[in-house]
N, C-alpha and C positions, 0 to 999 in steps of 0.2 A: 208060319214062325213068327211070323209077328202079330199077327189076332192073339199068336198064346201068349205072348213073350207078355203082350198087353192087356193080360184078362189077371196076370198075379199077384195076387199085393206084393210083392218088394218093388222098391222100385229101378224103375229103371235106365241103366247109363249106355249114351251112348257115345262111340270110338270113330270119332272126325263127322261120323252124322249121323241123324234115328232114319235107320234103314226107308226108305218112299219117302223122305223129302230131296229134292232138286236142288245140289247147292249152286249151281249156275244161277238160278234168278226165281230158289225160292218156292217154289211147285208142293205142294204136300200133296204126293199119287193115293189113290190109295190101294191096300192098307195100308199106314204108314204108323212108324212106333212110333209108340208117345214117351217119353224120355224123361224121368226128373231131373237130367240133369247130362251133359255134352262136352265129352273134349276133344277138342276139334286141334287137329293135328299140324305143325309148318305158321299154318296162316290165316285169321280166323277167313272162311269163303264169304263171297257176297251176299248168296244165296238162304244164309242163317240169321239175313235180320229182319226180313221179308216177315210186315206180321205175322201171317200163315204159318211162315217157321220158327216164331218165339210162341205158339202156340203149340210146339210137340219137341222142340228141343231141348224147354227143361231151361233147368241155372247152364251157360258159357261158358266152362276153360278151355285156357291154352296152352296147347303142351307144344313146352318147345324142343322139337327133336336133332336140333343143333344143323338147321340150315344154314350154310352161312351168309348172309345181309349179302352181301355182293350176287349172288343167281338170282335176289330177292327181286322182279318186276314193278 
């Protein structure tokens, strides 16, 4: 499905992370979705900011899903 999505002419939007991207360390596995934009939820994950990840995540947006600030470490 990832290869199919990457072959489409329409831009791909990733929800939370492009499939195939490790959000902890930012390692890009094969295959990984080539997103035009990523809507990450609650908090930006550190793996989205590596040079490797920036090449596959596209524009980055943060979606507020109502996580109370007092539970964020």
